[in-house]
N, C-alpha and C positions, 0 to 999 in steps of 0.2 A: 472750495469755499465752505462746504458743509463740514468737512473734517476739521478745518481751521477753527470754526466756531466752537466745536466740541472740545478741541484742545484748550481753547481759552477758558471754557467753562470748568474744565478739570484742572486748570492751572493752580498750583498750591500757593496762592497769595491773595491778599486783599488790601483793604484800606482801613486805617484807624482814624477816627475823628478826634482832632485836637481842637478844643473849643477856645474861642476868644483869645487869639494870638495875633501879634503883629506879624504880618507875612514876612517870609524870608526875603533875601535880596532878589529883586525881580529883574535885575539887569540881564540875567541868563534865562529868564522865564519866557514862555511862549504865550501869546494872547490870542484867543479865538472868540470872535463875536458869536453870541448865541441868543436864542429867543425861546428856548424850550425848558429843560429841566436839569437839575443837578446830575441826574443819572446819565445824561448825555455828556456832561463834563467828565464824569467818571469813566465812561466808555472811551472818550478821547484819550485819557491817560492810559487806560488798559491796553489800547492798541499798540503802544510802544513800551517794551519792557524796560527801556531806559528812563521812563517817566517815574520820578521818585515821589511826587506829590501833586495835588491839585487843589484849587480853591474856586468855588463858584460865587461870583460877585455880582450883586445887583446894583446897578447905577440908577438912581432915582430919575424917573420920567424919561429914561433913555432906553437902555437895553440891559441884557445880562452878558457877562463875560466869563470865560473859562481861562484861568491861569494854570499853566502846567510847568513843573520844574523838571529838568533833566540832568542836573548835577547835584552836588551836595547842598543840603539846605543850610544856608548861612544866615546868622542874625535873626533867629526866632526868639521873640520876646512876648511876654504876656503884658497886656495893657488894657485899660478901660476904653480908651478912644481908638478909633481906627483899627478895631480888632475884627477878625473874621474867623470862620471855622476852616481849619486846614486838614485835608485828608491825606495822610501819609501812607505810602505803600509799605507793607510789612509782609514777612513770610507767613506760611500757614500756621506754624507753631505759636508765633507771637500773637497772631490774630485770634487763635483759639484761646490762648491764655487771657488776652484782654477781654474777650467776650465772656469767659467763665467768671472772671472777677466781677463783672458788672451784674451778674445774676444773683438774686437773693438766695441766701443759704438754704431756705426751706424748699426751694424749687430744684436744687441741684440733684438730690437723689432721683427724682422723677426724670430729669433731663438726662441723667447718666444712662437711663434705659432708652429714652425716646430718641436721643440724638443719633446713636449708632443705627437704630432701626430706620429712622427717616433717611439718614445718609445712604444706607444700603439700598433702600427703596428707590431713592432718587438716582443712584448709580445704575441700578438695573433698568429703570425706565429710560434713562439717558442712553444706555448702551443699546437697548432695543430700538430706540428712536433713531440713533445714529446708523445702525445697520439697515433699518428700513429706508431711511433717506438715501443711503448709499446705493441700495439696490434699486430704488426708484429712479435715481439720477442715471444709473447705468442703463436701465431699461429705456429711459427717455432718450439717451444718446443713441441707442440702437434704433429707435423708431424714428427720430427726427433728424438723424444725420448730423449730430452736434458733438464735437469732441470735448474732452474735459477742459481744454483751454479756451473754449468758446468758439472755436473755428468751425464754420459750417462747411459740410462736405457733401458731395454727391455719392450716394450709396447705390450699388447695383445689387439687386436681389433677384434670384431666379424663382419664377413661379413653379408650382407643382406640375403644370402642364408644359413647362419649357422643355425643349429638346436638348438644351445645353446642359452640360454636367461638369465634372471636375476637370476633364481634359481641356474643354474649351476655356474654363476659367484660368487654368495654368498658362494656356496659350496666350490669352489676353494680357495677363500680367507680364509675360516674357516680352511680348511685342511692344507694349507701352513702355516698359523699362528701357528698351533699346532706341526709342524714338524721342526726339526733342524738337518741337516746333510750336510756335504760338497758336497755330490753328489745329493742333492735336491735343486731345484731352490729357491733362495731368491727373495723377491719382487724387489730387485735392482740388476740386473745382466746385463752383456753384452752378446750379441750374435754376432758371427763372422762367415763368410764363407771363409774358406781358403782351399787351396789344402793340404790334409793331407798325410803325409808319413806313412809308415807302423807302426812305433813305436808309433806315436800319435794315430793311429786308434786302435791299440791293447790296449793302455792305456784308450782310451775312452770306449771300450767294457768292460774292467774291472771295470771302474768307474760306468757305467750304471748298471752292475750286482750288485755291492755293494749297489747302491742306491735302487734298487728294493728289495734286501735282507733286507735292513733297513725298507722298507715299510711293507714287509711281516712278519718280525720276530723281528727285533731289536727295532722298535718304540714302544712307549707306546700303540699305537693303531695299529691294523692290517688294512692296507690300500690296497685295490685293485684298481689299477689305471684305468683300462678299456679302455685307449686310448693311449697306448704306441706306438710311432712311431718316426721316425728319426726327423721329423719336430718339435716334442715336446721335443727334446734334445737340450738344449742351451749350448754353449761353452763360458767359461769366458776368461779373458785375458790370463790365463795360459793354455788354451785349456782343462780345466777340464770340464767334462760333468755335466750338471744340468738338472734333470728331471723336466719338466714344465707341465702346463695345467692340473690342478686337478679338472676341472669343472665336470667331470664325475666319479670322484673317489667315492668309496664306503667304508665306515668304518665298519669293522666287530667288534663285541663285544664278549668278553669272548672267548670261544673255537670255535666260528663259523669259518668255512673254505670255505663255498660256499653259494650261494644264486641264486635266479632266478628272472627275470624281464620280464614283457611284453613289455617294452620299450627298445629295443636294440639300444644303442648309441655307437659310435666309428667310426673307419675307416676300410672299407673293404680292405682286403689284409693283415691286421694286426690282425683281430679278429680270435679267435679260432673257430673251427667248431661248438662246442657245444654252444658257445655264440651266434654266428651269426644265427644259425638255431633254437635253443631251448630257448635262453635267459639265459642259465646256465653260471654262471661265478664263478671263484675261483682264488686262487693264481696261479693255473696252466694255467689260461687264460692269465695272465701277462707273464708267462713263454713262451707261444706260441709267443706272440708279441715280446718278447726279442729275441727269435730265429730268427724271420723274420728280425729284426734290425741287428742282428749280421751278417747274410748272406748278407744283403745290404751293410754293412760297408766293408766287405771283398771283395765283388764283384764290388762295386761302382754302382750297379743297383737297381732300385726300383721294389719291388715285384709286386705292382699293375700296373706297366707300362711295365713289361717285358713279351713279348710274343714270343714264338718260334713256328713257323708254322709246322715244320716237325721234330718230332711230336709236336702237340700243347701242350705247357707246360708253366706253370708259372715259376718264378724264383726258387721257392721251388722244383717244379717238375724237373726243369733242373738240380739243384744241386744233387737231388737224382739219376737222370740218370747218371751224371758224376761219382757219387760215385760207382754205380753198375759197371760202365765201368772201374773202378780203375784209373781214371784220374781227381780227384776232384780239383786239383790245377789249372785246366783250368778256373775255375770260378773266380780266383783272378783278381782284377782290373788290366787291361793291363797298366794303367798309372803308376803303381808301377814298371813296367819292372822287373828287377832282384833285385830291392832294397827292398826285404822283406825276412823275415825268413820263409822258407818253413815249418819248424816244427811247428812254432806258427800258421801259416795259416791253416795247416792241423788240428791242435788241435781245432781251432775255428770252422772249418767245422764239426769236429767230435762232438763238443758240440752243434752246431746250429741245426743239423739235428734231434737229439732226442727231442730238445725243440719244434719242429714243428710236432711232431707225431700227428696223427689224434685223437687217444685215449688219453685223459688227464692223465690217470693213467700211461701211458708209458713215460710221460715227467718227467725230473728230477726236483727237487726242486731248488730254487735259491741258497740255501746253498750249494748244490752239484755243481752247476754251478760255484760259486765263488771258491770253493775248487779246481775244475778241471782247472780253469784259473790260479791258482797260479803257479809260476815257479818251476820246479823240484829242489829238494835239491842237492847241489853240493857235 
């Protein structure tokens, strides 16, 4: 848009005023209601290179109108009654000649020096302004995640303290490029932070579960994410969850179901015990991370930021304690007040706790999780 404005400003054409004429044939003219200035009418004509002329007409006690012509001007006559000022589009040379003729002869020598100087100054100012605006727009796009066409995008930036680098970035692009599923992030998505009611939270939980199931079972490739956490779940405009950040994902081939690494990457609080301590990871490692996210969504609390002093417990430990005391619904986010379905909340807790079992073999598969999250048949 900025470039387009400057192109119009530098366009070698303008309008010559023809006074007191009977307007040309208006059968092919366009009429636009206006309540502003003649300059707005001129701008209306300038926007279309096919516009050959315009007239700004005042209708007594009503409004103003802008007539624009887009074909040859037919039947232009001079007259005393019903006459108006007509502004005809001309090229730069004719415009300059008309302007020069209208200037008093005594002023021409001075203008012969001033006009080029002023024109050059304006050109330089305009050039610098254009370059500055272009640079500013580019910088704004980089900071705000806004493309030149106005499309808002989610941008991933690595912090200086991040352990990820070029290799993880290439891995993420490769994995995302090979996957297509509505619960997996695309390279162009929106993220929003909104207060979520219970229905939206439950739908997000189901969407995340389906996305992980796709990674583990339904995709052509078996993908272990290895860094599932709430901050890596983006929400689109319809609040559908999108799993993101595949920089640490591992692709399993054939019938492979587990692997081991000496380089443990991920986020503490979401890592399964066998992965954090021994470097062993599998589909059940992602199941553990999903269980943590599920409990966080239900409770509105972060596992790695939740501390209870008496007794000292993490969020997972606290939920287990409430379960043993037969009051698990006390963990539900207080901001939901009574506006949630206790049966669904209890179901989520019953699913989340097995997912965070210490022994990987005791955790359900994502297929079982998705099946358990399905509504009961009526």
